[in-house]
C-alpha angles and dihedrals in degrees: 000000000000119000113254111259117251112255118241114257114267121247089252092052090051091049091051093050091049090052090051093049092047090052092046092049092052094047098041088050094049100039107019126233097300095044098053117079127200087235092057091045091052090049093051091046090048094235139112117270089243089066090054089055090045096052101029108026115212125351094267093048090048090052090051092050090048093053098042093047097081098025096089093051093049091047090050093054093048094047092048088053089051091052091051090054091050093048091051091047087235103130111151136142092255091045093052092049092046092054093045097048103029089057092065097033088056094048090048092052101040107020097073134258093302091071091051088052089050092056091056088047091053089050090055091051093046092052100049119068091204089075092054093116091048091050090047090053100045106029113016099074092059093038091053091050090057093043089055091052091049092051091051087059092046104035093169093056124099120243089237090062092052093046091050091051090047092053094045092049092052089051090052092049092052090048090050091056101037106033104036088121087072089066090055090046093052095038108029112208093017118149117256112278110262125226090230089062089052091050093047091049094050094044092054093046095046093047090051091054094043094051098040118115104253090217096048117105112245102219 
């Protein structure tokens, strides 16, 4: 006798899980993995701790779910931008970095506070080697696509150079979104940093890495 099929989650169940993931996203972003407790996540979501366990499993599994939830949407936006560049025959280093970084900057600025939380969450993942498998699952496939496109433009460059430039550019993007207040602190009254400045900065830096002589001493 066939096992009875599992019923699809109800709308109420889906809404509860979304509230839990939203709360987890906010607290993990603010406090990091260690600082956010399941009890505090439950309180912010307005549910019992048992429901957090039911929908999210243990703390580590909940963290994984929280990080992976938006990864596919972000990847889709980036890859759609890449295809537009290809269709327009407009592939360039600046264009590739623009597509990769502007996708997230736009979501962070127009998609609501959850995308801002997500940026801080990505920063936590990027800074801690224990999340390497999670980063490999969520972010490496898209990053590798862009690295391959960059290497096609710079065939003499080493992959290590392109990967280094990619990682440094992501770090700059996260700093752009999360530490813009430092610009105001160092230059009171300065206008808000513009994404075009970020892209110009990263393009120049990556091109310098890609075109450097590998055997040349970097003083």
